[in-house]
All heavy atoms as atom14 arrays in JSON, in Angstrom:
{
  "sequence": "MTDIFFRPGDDVFTPQARGTVIDVSATPSGKWVFGVEDAEGAVAYFTSRALRLAQN",
  "atom14_mask": [
    [1, 1, 1, 1, 1, 1, 1, 1, 0, 0, 0, 0, 0, 0],
    [1, 1, 1, 1, 1, 1, 1, 0, 0, 0, 0, 0, 0, 0],
    [1, 1, 1, 1, 1, 1, 1, 1, 0, 0, 0, 0, 0, 0],
    [1, 1, 1, 1, 1, 1, 1, 1, 0, 0, 0, 0, 0, 0],
    [1, 1, 1, 1, 1, 1, 1, 1, 1, 1, 1, 0, 0, 0],
    [1, 1, 1, 1, 1, 1, 1, 1, 1, 1, 1, 0, 0, 0],
    [1, 1, 1, 1, 1, 1, 1, 1, 1, 1, 1, 0, 0, 0],
    [1, 1, 1, 1, 1, 1, 1, 0, 0, 0, 0, 0, 0, 0],
    [1, 1, 1, 1, 0, 0, 0, 0, 0, 0, 0, 0, 0, 0],
    [1, 1, 1, 1, 1, 1, 1, 1, 0, 0, 0, 0, 0, 0],
    [1, 1, 1, 1, 1, 1, 1, 1, 0, 0, 0, 0, 0, 0],
    [1, 1, 1, 1, 1, 1, 1, 0, 0, 0, 0, 0, 0, 0],
    [1, 1, 1, 1, 1, 1, 1, 1, 1, 1, 1, 0, 0, 0],
    [1, 1, 1, 1, 1, 1, 1, 0, 0, 0, 0, 0, 0, 0],
    [1, 1, 1, 1, 1, 1, 1, 0, 0, 0, 0, 0, 0, 0],
    [1, 1, 1, 1, 1, 1, 1, 1, 1, 0, 0, 0, 0, 0],
    [1, 1, 1, 1, 1, 0, 0, 0, 0, 0, 0, 0, 0, 0],
    [1, 1, 1, 1, 1, 1, 1, 1, 1, 1, 1, 0, 0, 0],
    [1, 1, 1, 1, 0, 0, 0, 0, 0, 0, 0, 0, 0, 0],
    [1, 1, 1, 1, 1, 1, 1, 0, 0, 0, 0, 0, 0, 0],
    [1, 1, 1, 1, 1, 1, 1, 0, 0, 0, 0, 0, 0, 0],
    [1, 1, 1, 1, 1, 1, 1, 1, 0, 0, 0, 0, 0, 0],
    [1, 1, 1, 1, 1, 1, 1, 1, 0, 0, 0, 0, 0, 0],
    [1, 1, 1, 1, 1, 1, 1, 0, 0, 0, 0, 0, 0, 0],
    [1, 1, 1, 1, 1, 1, 0, 0, 0, 0, 0, 0, 0, 0],
    [1, 1, 1, 1, 1, 0, 0, 0, 0, 0, 0, 0, 0, 0],
    [1, 1, 1, 1, 1, 1, 1, 0, 0, 0, 0, 0, 0, 0],
    [1, 1, 1, 1, 1, 1, 1, 0, 0, 0, 0, 0, 0, 0],
    [1, 1, 1, 1, 1, 1, 0, 0, 0, 0, 0, 0, 0, 0],
    [1, 1, 1, 1, 0, 0, 0, 0, 0, 0, 0, 0, 0, 0],
    [1, 1, 1, 1, 1, 1, 1, 1, 1, 0, 0, 0, 0, 0],
    [1, 1, 1, 1, 1, 1, 1, 1, 1, 1, 1, 1, 1, 1],
    [1, 1, 1, 1, 1, 1, 1, 0, 0, 0, 0, 0, 0, 0],
    [1, 1, 1, 1, 1, 1, 1, 1, 1, 1, 1, 0, 0, 0],
    [1, 1, 1, 1, 0, 0, 0, 0, 0, 0, 0, 0, 0, 0],
    [1, 1, 1, 1, 1, 1, 1, 0, 0, 0, 0, 0, 0, 0],
    [1, 1, 1, 1, 1, 1, 1, 1, 1, 0, 0, 0, 0, 0],
    [1, 1, 1, 1, 1, 1, 1, 1, 0, 0, 0, 0, 0, 0],
    [1, 1, 1, 1, 1, 0, 0, 0, 0, 0, 0, 0, 0, 0],
    [1, 1, 1, 1, 1, 1, 1, 1, 1, 0, 0, 0, 0, 0],
    [1, 1, 1, 1, 0, 0, 0, 0, 0, 0, 0, 0, 0, 0],
    [1, 1, 1, 1, 1, 0, 0, 0, 0, 0, 0, 0, 0, 0],
    [1, 1, 1, 1, 1, 1, 1, 0, 0, 0, 0, 0, 0, 0],
    [1, 1, 1, 1, 1, 0, 0, 0, 0, 0, 0, 0, 0, 0],
    [1, 1, 1, 1, 1, 1, 1, 1, 1, 1, 1, 1, 0, 0],
    [1, 1, 1, 1, 1, 1, 1, 1, 1, 1, 1, 0, 0, 0],
    [1, 1, 1, 1, 1, 1, 1, 0, 0, 0, 0, 0, 0, 0],
    [1, 1, 1, 1, 1, 1, 0, 0, 0, 0, 0, 0, 0, 0],
    [1, 1, 1, 1, 1, 1, 1, 1, 1, 1, 1, 0, 0, 0],
    [1, 1, 1, 1, 1, 0, 0, 0, 0, 0, 0, 0, 0, 0],
    [1, 1, 1, 1, 1, 1, 1, 1, 0, 0, 0, 0, 0, 0],
    [1, 1, 1, 1, 1, 1, 1, 1, 1, 1, 1, 0, 0, 0],
    [1, 1, 1, 1, 1, 1, 1, 1, 0, 0, 0, 0, 0, 0],
    [1, 1, 1, 1, 1, 0, 0, 0, 0, 0, 0, 0, 0, 0],
    [1, 1, 1, 1, 1, 1, 1, 1, 1, 0, 0, 0, 0, 0],
    [1, 1, 1, 1, 1, 1, 1, 1, 0, 0, 0, 0, 0, 0]
  ],
  "atom14_positions": [
    [[0.84, -1.17, 0.0], [0.0, 0.0, 0.0], [0.89, 1.24, 0.0], [1.84, 1.34, 0.75], [-0.9, -0.01, 1.23], [-1.85, 1.16, 1.28], [-3.15, 0.91, 2.48], [-2.46, 1.7, 3.9], [0.0, 0.0, 0.0], [0.0, 0.0, 0.0], [0.0, 0.0, 0.0], [0.0, 0.0, 0.0], [0.0, 0.0, 0.0], [0.0, 0.0, 0.0]],
    [[0.57, 2.2, -0.83], [1.35, 3.43, -0.95], [0.72, 4.51, -0.08], [-0.48, 4.7, -0.08], [1.37, 3.91, -2.41], [1.88, 2.86, -3.21], [2.2, 5.14, -2.56], [0.0, 0.0, 0.0], [0.0, 0.0, 0.0], [0.0, 0.0, 0.0], [0.0, 0.0, 0.0], [0.0, 0.0, 0.0], [0.0, 0.0, 0.0], [0.0, 0.0, 0.0]],
    [[1.58, 5.22, 0.68], [1.08, 6.34, 1.46], [0.68, 7.48, 0.53], [1.33, 7.73, -0.48], [2.17, 6.87, 2.42], [2.27, 6.05, 3.68], [1.31, 5.34, 4.01], [3.31, 6.13, 4.34], [0.0, 0.0, 0.0], [0.0, 0.0, 0.0], [0.0, 0.0, 0.0], [0.0, 0.0, 0.0], [0.0, 0.0, 0.0], [0.0, 0.0, 0.0]],
    [[-0.41, 8.15, 0.88], [-0.79, 9.38, 0.18], [0.1, 10.48, 0.73], [0.35, 10.55, 1.93], [-2.27, 9.7, 0.44], [-3.15, 8.59, -0.12], [-2.64, 11.05, -0.16], [-4.6, 8.71, 0.26], [0.0, 0.0, 0.0], [0.0, 0.0, 0.0], [0.0, 0.0, 0.0], [0.0, 0.0, 0.0], [0.0, 0.0, 0.0], [0.0, 0.0, 0.0]],
    [[0.58, 11.35, -0.14], [1.47, 12.4, 0.31], [0.78, 13.74, 0.2], [0.29, 14.1, -0.87], [2.76, 12.38, -0.5], [3.88, 13.06, 0.2], [4.65, 12.37, 1.12], [4.16, 14.39, -0.02], [5.68, 12.99, 1.78], [5.19, 15.03, 0.65], [5.94, 14.33, 1.55], [0.0, 0.0, 0.0], [0.0, 0.0, 0.0], [0.0, 0.0, 0.0]],
    [[0.72, 14.46, 1.3], [0.13, 15.79, 1.33], [1.24, 16.82, 1.32], [2.35, 16.57, 1.77], [-0.72, 15.95, 2.6], [-1.88, 15.0, 2.64], [-1.78, 13.79, 3.3], [-3.07, 15.31, 2.01], [-2.85, 12.9, 3.34], [-4.14, 14.43, 2.03], [-4.03, 13.23, 2.69], [0.0, 0.0, 0.0], [0.0, 0.0, 0.0], [0.0, 0.0, 0.0]],
    [[0.94, 18.0, 0.8], [1.92, 19.09, 0.68], [1.48, 20.28, 1.52], [0.28, 20.48, 1.73], [2.05, 19.52, -0.77], [2.62, 18.46, -1.68], [2.72, 18.98, -3.08], [1.4, 19.42, -3.53], [0.73, 18.9, -4.53], [1.23, 17.94, -5.23], [-0.46, 19.36, -4.86], [0.0, 0.0, 0.0], [0.0, 0.0, 0.0], [0.0, 0.0, 0.0]],
    [[2.43, 21.1, 1.97], [2.05, 22.33, 2.67], [1.09, 23.15, 1.8], [1.27, 23.27, 0.6], [3.38, 23.07, 2.86], [4.39, 21.95, 2.93], [3.88, 20.94, 1.92], [0.0, 0.0, 0.0], [0.0, 0.0, 0.0], [0.0, 0.0, 0.0], [0.0, 0.0, 0.0], [0.0, 0.0, 0.0], [0.0, 0.0, 0.0], [0.0, 0.0, 0.0]],
    [[0.06, 23.64, 2.47], [-0.97, 24.41, 1.78], [-2.21, 23.61, 1.43], [-3.25, 24.18, 1.12], [0.0, 0.0, 0.0], [0.0, 0.0, 0.0], [0.0, 0.0, 0.0], [0.0, 0.0, 0.0], [0.0, 0.0, 0.0], [0.0, 0.0, 0.0], [0.0, 0.0, 0.0], [0.0, 0.0, 0.0], [0.0, 0.0, 0.0], [0.0, 0.0, 0.0]],
    [[-2.11, 22.27, 1.47], [-3.29, 21.44, 1.17], [-4.35, 21.64, 2.25], [-4.05, 21.68, 3.44], [-2.92, 19.96, 1.11], [-2.21, 19.56, -0.16], [-2.16, 20.37, -1.11], [-1.7, 18.42, -0.2], [0.0, 0.0, 0.0], [0.0, 0.0, 0.0], [0.0, 0.0, 0.0], [0.0, 0.0, 0.0], [0.0, 0.0, 0.0], [0.0, 0.0, 0.0]],
    [[-5.6, 21.76, 1.81], [-6.75, 21.88, 2.71], [-7.24, 20.47, 2.99], [-7.55, 19.72, 2.06], [-7.83, 22.71, 2.02], [-8.93, 23.15, 2.95], [-8.73, 23.18, 4.18], [-10.02, 23.48, 2.44], [0.0, 0.0, 0.0], [0.0, 0.0, 0.0], [0.0, 0.0, 0.0], [0.0, 0.0, 0.0], [0.0, 0.0, 0.0], [0.0, 0.0, 0.0]],
    [[-7.28, 20.07, 4.28], [-7.59, 18.69, 4.64], [-8.6, 18.62, 5.79], [-8.8, 19.58, 6.52], [-6.32, 17.92, 5.07], [-5.35, 17.78, 3.92], [-5.65, 18.58, 6.26], [0.0, 0.0, 0.0], [0.0, 0.0, 0.0], [0.0, 0.0, 0.0], [0.0, 0.0, 0.0], [0.0, 0.0, 0.0], [0.0, 0.0, 0.0], [0.0, 0.0, 0.0]],
    [[-9.23, 17.46, 5.91], [-10.04, 17.12, 7.07], [-9.22, 16.19, 7.95], [-8.61, 15.23, 7.46], [-11.33, 16.41, 6.67], [-12.34, 17.31, 6.03], [-12.61, 17.21, 4.67], [-13.02, 18.25, 6.78], [-13.54, 18.04, 4.08], [-13.96, 19.08, 6.19], [-14.21, 18.98, 4.83], [0.0, 0.0, 0.0], [0.0, 0.0, 0.0], [0.0, 0.0, 0.0]],
    [[-9.19, 16.46, 9.25], [-8.56, 15.59, 10.24], [-9.67, 14.93, 11.04], [-10.84, 15.29, 10.87], [-7.65, 16.39, 11.2], [-8.48, 17.14, 12.1], [-6.71, 17.32, 10.45], [0.0, 0.0, 0.0], [0.0, 0.0, 0.0], [0.0, 0.0, 0.0], [0.0, 0.0, 0.0], [0.0, 0.0, 0.0], [0.0, 0.0, 0.0], [0.0, 0.0, 0.0]],
    [[-9.35, 14.0, 11.94], [-10.4, 13.44, 12.79], [-11.07, 14.49, 13.68], [-12.2, 14.28, 14.13], [-9.65, 12.4, 13.63], [-8.5, 12.01, 12.78], [-8.09, 13.27, 12.07], [0.0, 0.0, 0.0], [0.0, 0.0, 0.0], [0.0, 0.0, 0.0], [0.0, 0.0, 0.0], [0.0, 0.0, 0.0], [0.0, 0.0, 0.0], [0.0, 0.0, 0.0]],
    [[-10.4, 15.62, 13.94], [-10.98, 16.64, 14.81], [-11.61, 17.81, 14.06], [-12.61, 18.36, 14.5], [-9.91, 17.22, 15.76], [-9.49, 16.28, 16.86], [-8.21, 15.56, 16.52], [-7.46, 15.96, 15.65], [-7.96, 14.46, 17.21], [0.0, 0.0, 0.0], [0.0, 0.0, 0.0], [0.0, 0.0, 0.0], [0.0, 0.0, 0.0], [0.0, 0.0, 0.0]],
    [[-11.0, 18.28, 12.97], [-11.46, 19.5, 12.32], [-10.87, 19.61, 10.92], [-10.04, 18.81, 10.51], [-11.04, 20.72, 13.14], [0.0, 0.0, 0.0], [0.0, 0.0, 0.0], [0.0, 0.0, 0.0], [0.0, 0.0, 0.0], [0.0, 0.0, 0.0], [0.0, 0.0, 0.0], [0.0, 0.0, 0.0], [0.0, 0.0, 0.0], [0.0, 0.0, 0.0]],
    [[-11.28, 20.65, 10.23], [-10.69, 20.97, 8.94], [-9.48, 21.87, 9.18], [-9.47, 22.66, 10.12], [-11.72, 21.72, 8.09], [-11.28, 21.96, 6.68], [-12.41, 22.57, 5.88], [-12.02, 22.77, 4.5], [-12.87, 22.85, 3.5], [-14.16, 22.78, 3.73], [-12.42, 23.02, 2.27], [0.0, 0.0, 0.0], [0.0, 0.0, 0.0], [0.0, 0.0, 0.0]],
    [[-8.46, 21.75, 8.34], [-7.27, 22.57, 8.53], [-6.4, 22.6, 7.3], [-6.76, 22.08, 6.24], [0.0, 0.0, 0.0], [0.0, 0.0, 0.0], [0.0, 0.0, 0.0], [0.0, 0.0, 0.0], [0.0, 0.0, 0.0], [0.0, 0.0, 0.0], [0.0, 0.0, 0.0], [0.0, 0.0, 0.0], [0.0, 0.0, 0.0], [0.0, 0.0, 0.0]],
    [[-5.23, 23.21, 7.47], [-4.27, 23.36, 6.38], [-2.95, 22.71, 6.77], [-2.45, 22.94, 7.88], [-4.02, 24.86, 6.1], [-5.28, 25.47, 5.79], [-3.08, 25.06, 4.93], [0.0, 0.0, 0.0], [0.0, 0.0, 0.0], [0.0, 0.0, 0.0], [0.0, 0.0, 0.0], [0.0, 0.0, 0.0], [0.0, 0.0, 0.0], [0.0, 0.0, 0.0]],
    [[-2.39, 21.93, 5.87], [-1.08, 21.31, 6.12], [-0.03, 22.41, 6.14], [0.06, 23.21, 5.2], [-0.75, 20.26, 5.03], [0.65, 19.7, 5.25], [-1.78, 19.15, 5.02], [0.0, 0.0, 0.0], [0.0, 0.0, 0.0], [0.0, 0.0, 0.0], [0.0, 0.0, 0.0], [0.0, 0.0, 0.0], [0.0, 0.0, 0.0], [0.0, 0.0, 0.0]],
    [[0.75, 22.46, 7.24], [1.79, 23.49, 7.35], [3.18, 22.89, 7.51], [4.17, 23.61, 7.44], [1.5, 24.47, 8.51], [1.48, 23.74, 9.85], [0.22, 25.23, 8.26], [1.51, 24.67, 11.04], [0.0, 0.0, 0.0], [0.0, 0.0, 0.0], [0.0, 0.0, 0.0], [0.0, 0.0, 0.0], [0.0, 0.0, 0.0], [0.0, 0.0, 0.0]],
    [[3.26, 21.56, 7.75], [4.56, 20.93, 7.97], [4.49, 19.48, 7.52], [3.47, 18.82, 7.69], [4.93, 21.0, 9.46], [6.32, 20.47, 9.76], [7.21, 20.58, 8.89], [6.52, 19.94, 10.87], [0.0, 0.0, 0.0], [0.0, 0.0, 0.0], [0.0, 0.0, 0.0], [0.0, 0.0, 0.0], [0.0, 0.0, 0.0], [0.0, 0.0, 0.0]],
    [[5.58, 19.01, 6.94], [5.72, 17.6, 6.56], [7.06, 17.13, 7.13], [8.09, 17.74, 6.86], [5.71, 17.43, 5.03], [5.89, 15.98, 4.65], [4.42, 18.0, 4.43], [0.0, 0.0, 0.0], [0.0, 0.0, 0.0], [0.0, 0.0, 0.0], [0.0, 0.0, 0.0], [0.0, 0.0, 0.0], [0.0, 0.0, 0.0], [0.0, 0.0, 0.0]],
    [[7.02, 16.06, 7.93], [8.24, 15.56, 8.57], [8.27, 14.04, 8.53], [7.24, 13.39, 8.53], [8.29, 15.99, 10.04], [8.28, 17.39, 10.15], [0.0, 0.0, 0.0], [0.0, 0.0, 0.0], [0.0, 0.0, 0.0], [0.0, 0.0, 0.0], [0.0, 0.0, 0.0], [0.0, 0.0, 0.0], [0.0, 0.0, 0.0], [0.0, 0.0, 0.0]],
    [[9.49, 13.51, 8.54], [9.68, 12.06, 8.64], [10.0, 11.72, 10.09], [10.74, 12.43, 10.75], [10.8, 11.6, 7.74], [0.0, 0.0, 0.0], [0.0, 0.0, 0.0], [0.0, 0.0, 0.0], [0.0, 0.0, 0.0], [0.0, 0.0, 0.0], [0.0, 0.0, 0.0], [0.0, 0.0, 0.0], [0.0, 0.0, 0.0], [0.0, 0.0, 0.0]],
    [[9.43, 10.62, 10.58], [9.74, 10.15, 11.92], [11.0, 9.28, 11.85], [11.4, 8.85, 10.76], [8.58, 9.32, 12.5], [8.43, 8.13, 11.7], [7.28, 10.11, 12.52], [0.0, 0.0, 0.0], [0.0, 0.0, 0.0], [0.0, 0.0, 0.0], [0.0, 0.0, 0.0], [0.0, 0.0, 0.0], [0.0, 0.0, 0.0], [0.0, 0.0, 0.0]],
    [[11.63, 8.98, 12.99], [12.8, 8.1, 12.98], [12.52, 6.72, 12.37], [13.41, 6.08, 11.83], [13.19, 7.99, 14.45], [12.7, 9.27, 15.05], [11.4, 9.55, 14.32], [0.0, 0.0, 0.0], [0.0, 0.0, 0.0], [0.0, 0.0, 0.0], [0.0, 0.0, 0.0], [0.0, 0.0, 0.0], [0.0, 0.0, 0.0], [0.0, 0.0, 0.0]],
    [[11.25, 6.27, 12.44], [10.91, 4.96, 11.88], [10.63, 5.01, 10.38], [10.36, 3.99, 9.77], [9.69, 4.39, 12.61], [8.54, 5.18, 12.34], [0.0, 0.0, 0.0], [0.0, 0.0, 0.0], [0.0, 0.0, 0.0], [0.0, 0.0, 0.0], [0.0, 0.0, 0.0], [0.0, 0.0, 0.0], [0.0, 0.0, 0.0], [0.0, 0.0, 0.0]],
    [[10.68, 6.21, 9.8], [10.48, 6.33, 8.37], [9.07, 6.68, 7.95], [8.79, 6.78, 6.76], [0.0, 0.0, 0.0], [0.0, 0.0, 0.0], [0.0, 0.0, 0.0], [0.0, 0.0, 0.0], [0.0, 0.0, 0.0], [0.0, 0.0, 0.0], [0.0, 0.0, 0.0], [0.0, 0.0, 0.0], [0.0, 0.0, 0.0], [0.0, 0.0, 0.0]],
    [[8.16, 6.84, 8.89], [6.79, 7.26, 8.56], [6.75, 8.76, 8.33], [7.5, 9.51, 8.94], [5.83, 6.93, 9.71], [5.62, 5.48, 9.95], [4.42, 5.04, 9.19], [4.09, 3.62, 9.59], [3.09, 3.06, 8.73], [0.0, 0.0, 0.0], [0.0, 0.0, 0.0], [0.0, 0.0, 0.0], [0.0, 0.0, 0.0], [0.0, 0.0, 0.0]],
    [[5.86, 9.2, 7.45], [5.65, 10.64, 7.24], [4.52, 11.1, 8.13], [3.5, 10.43, 8.27], [5.3, 10.91, 5.78], [6.46, 10.7, 4.86], [6.7, 9.6, 4.1], [7.55, 11.59, 4.66], [7.88, 9.77, 3.42], [8.41, 10.98, 3.73], [7.86, 12.85, 5.15], [9.58, 11.59, 3.3], [9.03, 13.46, 4.71], [9.87, 12.83, 3.8]],
    [[4.7, 12.27, 8.75], [3.63, 12.89, 9.53], [3.42, 14.31, 8.99], [4.35, 14.94, 8.48], [3.94, 12.92, 11.04], [3.89, 11.52, 11.63], [5.26, 13.58, 11.34], [0.0, 0.0, 0.0], [0.0, 0.0, 0.0], [0.0, 0.0, 0.0], [0.0, 0.0, 0.0], [0.0, 0.0, 0.0], [0.0, 0.0, 0.0], [0.0, 0.0, 0.0]],
    [[2.19, 14.77, 9.13], [1.78, 16.04, 8.55], [1.23, 16.94, 9.65], [0.3, 16.56, 10.36], [0.72, 15.8, 7.48], [1.21, 14.84, 6.42], [0.99, 13.48, 6.55], [1.92, 15.29, 5.33], [1.46, 12.58, 5.61], [2.4, 14.4, 4.38], [2.17, 13.04, 4.51], [0.0, 0.0, 0.0], [0.0, 0.0, 0.0], [0.0, 0.0, 0.0]],
    [[1.83, 18.12, 9.8], [1.34, 19.11, 10.76], [0.2, 19.88, 10.14], [0.34, 20.42, 9.04], [0.0, 0.0, 0.0], [0.0, 0.0, 0.0], [0.0, 0.0, 0.0], [0.0, 0.0, 0.0], [0.0, 0.0, 0.0], [0.0, 0.0, 0.0], [0.0, 0.0, 0.0], [0.0, 0.0, 0.0], [0.0, 0.0, 0.0], [0.0, 0.0, 0.0]],
    [[-0.94, 19.92, 10.84], [-2.13, 20.59, 10.33], [-2.55, 21.67, 11.32], [-2.72, 21.39, 12.52], [-3.28, 19.58, 10.12], [-4.53, 20.28, 9.63], [-2.86, 18.5, 9.12], [0.0, 0.0, 0.0], [0.0, 0.0, 0.0], [0.0, 0.0, 0.0], [0.0, 0.0, 0.0], [0.0, 0.0, 0.0], [0.0, 0.0, 0.0], [0.0, 0.0, 0.0]],
    [[-2.75, 22.89, 10.8], [-3.23, 23.99, 11.63], [-4.72, 24.16, 11.38], [-5.16, 24.26, 10.24], [-2.5, 25.28, 11.26], [-2.94, 26.47, 12.1], [-2.19, 27.74, 11.75], [-1.6, 27.81, 10.65], [-2.21, 28.66, 12.56], [0.0, 0.0, 0.0], [0.0, 0.0, 0.0], [0.0, 0.0, 0.0], [0.0, 0.0, 0.0], [0.0, 0.0, 0.0]],
    [[-5.51, 24.21, 12.48], [-6.95, 24.39, 12.34], [-7.31, 25.88, 12.41], [-6.44, 26.74, 12.52], [-7.73, 23.57, 13.37], [-7.52, 24.01, 14.81], [-7.06, 25.15, 15.05], [-7.84, 23.22, 15.71], [0.0, 0.0, 0.0], [0.0, 0.0, 0.0], [0.0, 0.0, 0.0], [0.0, 0.0, 0.0], [0.0, 0.0, 0.0], [0.0, 0.0, 0.0]],
    [[-8.6, 26.19, 12.35], [-9.08, 27.57, 12.31], [-8.73, 28.36, 13.56], [-8.59, 29.58, 13.51], [-10.59, 27.59, 12.09], [0.0, 0.0, 0.0], [0.0, 0.0, 0.0], [0.0, 0.0, 0.0], [0.0, 0.0, 0.0], [0.0, 0.0, 0.0], [0.0, 0.0, 0.0], [0.0, 0.0, 0.0], [0.0, 0.0, 0.0], [0.0, 0.0, 0.0]],
    [[-8.56, 27.68, 14.7], [-8.2, 28.36, 15.95], [-6.69, 28.53, 16.11], [-6.23, 29.08, 17.1], [-8.75, 27.61, 17.17], [-10.25, 27.85, 17.39], [-11.07, 26.76, 16.74], [-10.65, 25.59, 16.81], [-12.11, 27.08, 16.17], [0.0, 0.0, 0.0], [0.0, 0.0, 0.0], [0.0, 0.0, 0.0], [0.0, 0.0, 0.0], [0.0, 0.0, 0.0]],
    [[-5.92, 28.02, 15.18], [-4.47, 28.14, 15.25], [-3.76, 26.99, 15.93], [-2.54, 27.01, 16.06], [0.0, 0.0, 0.0], [0.0, 0.0, 0.0], [0.0, 0.0, 0.0], [0.0, 0.0, 0.0], [0.0, 0.0, 0.0], [0.0, 0.0, 0.0], [0.0, 0.0, 0.0], [0.0, 0.0, 0.0], [0.0, 0.0, 0.0], [0.0, 0.0, 0.0]],
    [[-4.5, 25.98, 16.36], [-3.89, 24.81, 16.99], [-3.25, 23.94, 15.91], [-3.79, 23.79, 14.81], [-4.93, 24.0, 17.76], [0.0, 0.0, 0.0], [0.0, 0.0, 0.0], [0.0, 0.0, 0.0], [0.0, 0.0, 0.0], [0.0, 0.0, 0.0], [0.0, 0.0, 0.0], [0.0, 0.0, 0.0], [0.0, 0.0, 0.0], [0.0, 0.0, 0.0]],
    [[-2.09, 23.36, 16.23], [-1.39, 22.49, 15.3], [-1.32, 21.09, 15.9], [-0.98, 20.92, 17.07], [0.04, 23.01, 15.0], [0.8, 22.03, 14.11], [-0.02, 24.39, 14.38], [0.0, 0.0, 0.0], [0.0, 0.0, 0.0], [0.0, 0.0, 0.0], [0.0, 0.0, 0.0], [0.0, 0.0, 0.0], [0.0, 0.0, 0.0], [0.0, 0.0, 0.0]],
    [[-1.66, 20.1, 15.08], [-1.56, 18.71, 15.49], [-0.93, 17.93, 14.33], [-1.02, 18.35, 13.17], [-2.94, 18.15, 15.82], [0.0, 0.0, 0.0], [0.0, 0.0, 0.0], [0.0, 0.0, 0.0], [0.0, 0.0, 0.0], [0.0, 0.0, 0.0], [0.0, 0.0, 0.0], [0.0, 0.0, 0.0], [0.0, 0.0, 0.0], [0.0, 0.0, 0.0]],
    [[-0.3, 16.81, 14.65], [0.38, 15.99, 13.64], [-0.39, 14.69, 13.42], [-0.89, 14.08, 14.38], [1.82, 15.69, 14.07], [2.7, 16.89, 13.83], [2.73, 17.95, 14.72], [3.48, 16.98, 12.68], [3.52, 19.07, 14.49], [4.27, 18.09, 12.43], [4.28, 19.12, 13.35], [5.06, 20.23, 13.1], [0.0, 0.0, 0.0], [0.0, 0.0, 0.0]],
    [[-0.48, 14.28, 12.15], [-1.24, 13.11, 11.76], [-0.47, 12.32, 10.7], [0.31, 12.9, 9.94], [-2.58, 13.52, 11.13], [-3.45, 14.33, 12.03], [-3.37, 15.72, 12.03], [-4.34, 13.72, 12.9], [-4.17, 16.48, 12.86], [-5.14, 14.48, 13.73], [-5.06, 15.86, 13.72], [0.0, 0.0, 0.0], [0.0, 0.0, 0.0], [0.0, 0.0, 0.0]],
    [[-0.73, 11.02, 10.63], [-0.24, 10.22, 9.51], [-1.21, 10.43, 8.34], [-2.32, 10.96, 8.52], [-0.16, 8.73, 9.86], [-1.47, 8.25, 10.12], [0.77, 8.48, 11.03], [0.0, 0.0, 0.0], [0.0, 0.0, 0.0], [0.0, 0.0, 0.0], [0.0, 0.0, 0.0], [0.0, 0.0, 0.0], [0.0, 0.0, 0.0], [0.0, 0.0, 0.0]],
    [[-0.82, 10.01, 7.17], [-1.67, 10.18, 6.0], [-2.99, 9.43, 6.12], [-4.0, 9.84, 5.54], [-0.94, 9.74, 4.73], [-0.64, 8.37, 4.78], [0.0, 0.0, 0.0], [0.0, 0.0, 0.0], [0.0, 0.0, 0.0], [0.0, 0.0, 0.0], [0.0, 0.0, 0.0], [0.0, 0.0, 0.0], [0.0, 0.0, 0.0], [0.0, 0.0, 0.0]],
    [[-3.01, 8.36, 6.89], [-4.24, 7.59, 7.06], [-5.33, 8.37, 7.78], [-6.52, 8.08, 7.62], [-3.96, 6.29, 7.8], [-3.11, 5.34, 6.99], [-2.86, 4.04, 7.7], [-4.13, 3.36, 7.93], [-4.3, 2.39, 8.79], [-3.27, 1.98, 9.52], [-5.46, 1.81, 8.95], [0.0, 0.0, 0.0], [0.0, 0.0, 0.0], [0.0, 0.0, 0.0]],
    [[-4.96, 9.37, 8.57], [-5.94, 10.15, 9.32], [-6.44, 11.36, 8.56], [-7.38, 12.02, 9.01], [-5.33, 10.62, 10.64], [0.0, 0.0, 0.0], [0.0, 0.0, 0.0], [0.0, 0.0, 0.0], [0.0, 0.0, 0.0], [0.0, 0.0, 0.0], [0.0, 0.0, 0.0], [0.0, 0.0, 0.0], [0.0, 0.0, 0.0], [0.0, 0.0, 0.0]],
    [[-5.86, 11.66, 7.38], [-6.22, 12.87, 6.66], [-6.97, 12.55, 5.39], [-6.74, 11.53, 4.75], [-4.96, 13.66, 6.29], [-4.09, 14.13, 7.46], [-2.85, 14.83, 6.92], [-4.88, 15.05, 8.38], [0.0, 0.0, 0.0], [0.0, 0.0, 0.0], [0.0, 0.0, 0.0], [0.0, 0.0, 0.0], [0.0, 0.0, 0.0], [0.0, 0.0, 0.0]],
    [[-7.86, 13.48, 5.01], [-8.59, 13.42, 3.72], [-8.53, 14.8, 3.11], [-8.74, 15.8, 3.8], [-10.05, 13.02, 3.92], [-10.26, 11.67, 4.57], [-9.87, 10.54, 3.62], [-9.98, 9.26, 4.28], [-8.98, 8.58, 4.8], [-7.76, 9.06, 4.76], [-9.16, 7.41, 5.36], [0.0, 0.0, 0.0], [0.0, 0.0, 0.0], [0.0, 0.0, 0.0]],
    [[-8.28, 14.87, 1.8], [-8.29, 16.15, 1.12], [-9.7, 16.74, 1.17], [-10.68, 16.03, 0.97], [-7.88, 16.0, -0.34], [-6.38, 15.93, -0.61], [-6.14, 15.64, -2.09], [-5.68, 17.2, -0.2], [0.0, 0.0, 0.0], [0.0, 0.0, 0.0], [0.0, 0.0, 0.0], [0.0, 0.0, 0.0], [0.0, 0.0, 0.0], [0.0, 0.0, 0.0]],
    [[-9.77, 18.03, 1.45], [-11.07, 18.74, 1.46], [-11.35, 19.24, 0.05], [-10.45, 19.74, -0.62], [-11.02, 19.89, 2.45], [0.0, 0.0, 0.0], [0.0, 0.0, 0.0], [0.0, 0.0, 0.0], [0.0, 0.0, 0.0], [0.0, 0.0, 0.0], [0.0, 0.0, 0.0], [0.0, 0.0, 0.0], [0.0, 0.0, 0.0], [0.0, 0.0, 0.0]],
    [[-12.56, 19.07, -0.38], [-12.97, 19.59, -1.68], [-13.48, 21.0, -1.51], [-14.35, 21.24, -0.68], [-14.06, 18.7, -2.29], [-13.65, 17.26, -2.47], [-12.5, 17.1, -3.42], [-12.36, 17.83, -4.39], [-11.63, 16.13, -3.14], [0.0, 0.0, 0.0], [0.0, 0.0, 0.0], [0.0, 0.0, 0.0], [0.0, 0.0, 0.0], [0.0, 0.0, 0.0]],
    [[-12.94, 21.94, -2.24], [-13.35, 23.34, -2.11], [-14.71, 23.55, -2.6], [-15.45, 23.41, -3.23], [-12.36, 24.26, -2.8], [-11.02, 24.24, -2.08], [-10.95, 23.93, -0.9], [-9.97, 24.56, -2.79], [0.0, 0.0, 0.0], [0.0, 0.0, 0.0], [0.0, 0.0, 0.0], [0.0, 0.0, 0.0], [0.0, 0.0, 0.0], [0.0, 0.0, 0.0]]
  ]
}
């Protein structure tokens, strides 16, 4: 299975809220995580499995 790759600026849905990808980082184990900022300015990190692209 191939991981979906999100880029900074992508508008996404997280399990908690809608937000914008602001950071992409690799973990020591080789997984990619994506920092997402929500409307209140909170930032949380998710794997690609937890994110869905938002349709404008």
